[in-house]
C-alpha positions in Angstrom: 20.5 -31.5 58.2 17.0 -31.1 56.2 15.6 -31.6 52.6 16.5 -28.2 51.1 20.0 -28.0 53.1 20.7 -31.6 51.5 19.9 -30.5 48.1 21.7 -27.2 47.8 24.9 -28.9 49.5 24.3 -32.2 46.7 24.2 -29.0 43.9 26.8 -27.4 45.2 29.5 -29.5 45.6 28.5 -31.7 42.6 28.6 -30.1 38.9 27.5 -33.1 37.0 24.3 -33.6 38.8 24.1 -30.0 38.7 24.2 -29.5 35.2 21.8 -32.3 35.3 19.1 -30.7 36.8 19.4 -27.5 34.4 20.1 -29.0 31.0 17.0 -32.1 31.7 14.7 -29.9 34.3 15.5 -26.4 34.2 16.1 -26.1 37.2 18.4 -24.0 39.1 19.9 -23.7 42.6 18.2 -20.4 43.6 14.4 -22.6 42.2 14.6 -24.4 45.6 13.1 -23.2 48.6 11.8 -25.0 51.3 8.3 -25.5 50.6 8.7 -26.8 46.9 11.6 -29.3 48.0 8.6 -31.3 50.3 5.9 -30.8 47.9 5.2 -33.7 45.9 1.8 -31.5 43.4 2.3 -30.9 39.8 4.8 -28.1 39.0 6.8 -28.4 42.6 10.0 -30.2 43.3 9.3 -32.8 45.8 10.1 -35.9 43.3 13.2 -33.7 41.8 15.0 -33.3 44.8 14.3 -36.8 46.3 16.3 -37.9 42.4 19.2 -34.8 43.2 19.5 -36.6 46.8 19.8 -39.9 46.1 22.0 -39.1 43.3 24.3 -37.1 45.9 24.5 -39.9 48.5 25.9 -42.2 45.2 28.4 -39.7 44.3 29.6 -39.7 48.3 28.7 -36.1 48.5 25.9 -36.9 51.4 26.2 -39.9 53.9 22.9 -42.1 54.1 23.1 -42.0 57.5 23.0 -38.4 57.7 20.3 -38.4 55.7 18.0 -40.6 56.9 
């Protein structure tokens, strides 16, 4: 599973994480793409994507072994 797929899966299956992302960061499902999930420069979503994935693992949406 690539990083974009992992982010999309978490946002698709977790209302709480999706709402947190939308309300706190004003970033929505469609805002993520192949380039910005891997980009850690200012204005991109690399760090946010990592945090979404971590939260998805904590909630059991993603399996840490499948992601690593």
